[in-house]
N, C-alpha and C positions, 0 to 999 in steps of 0.2 A: 505493502498500501504506500509506504513511503516514497519511493523513487518514483511513481509516476504522480505524486506531488508535489516532487522535486525537481520533475522535471517540468511541469505542468505554469510553475512558478516562477524557471529558469525559462520558458517558452514567453510568456507574457513580459516580465524584465527585461530580455532580448528585443522583444517586440516592442517597447515603451521606449527604450534608450532610440534603436535604426529610428522609429516614430519621431523622434524630439530632434534626429540628425535631418531626418528629410525636408520637413518641417521648418530648421534652420537655412538650408540650402534651397528651397522653394522658391522661393522669391528673389533669388540672386538670380536662378537662372532662366524665372522669365523674364527679367529686366533686362537681362542681355539678348534672350530672344525677342522681345521687342523691338531692343533698339538693332539688331540686326535687320529685322523684320522693317522698320521704319530706313535704315543706309540706302537697303534695296531700292524701297518704293523714289526714294529721292532720286535715285544716281538711274534709273528706270524714266523720272520723268526729266532730270538736267542734263543728262546722260552726254 
């Protein structure tokens, strides 16, 4: 019984840490993606 509980708890701890890391880096990725799209559109317009 104990190993199953420990595995379950470990899974939740790892998932929480991964979620926090993803949430920390996601806005940066979104900003870079938007900036790249904006640059491509300007290049097409003024190319």
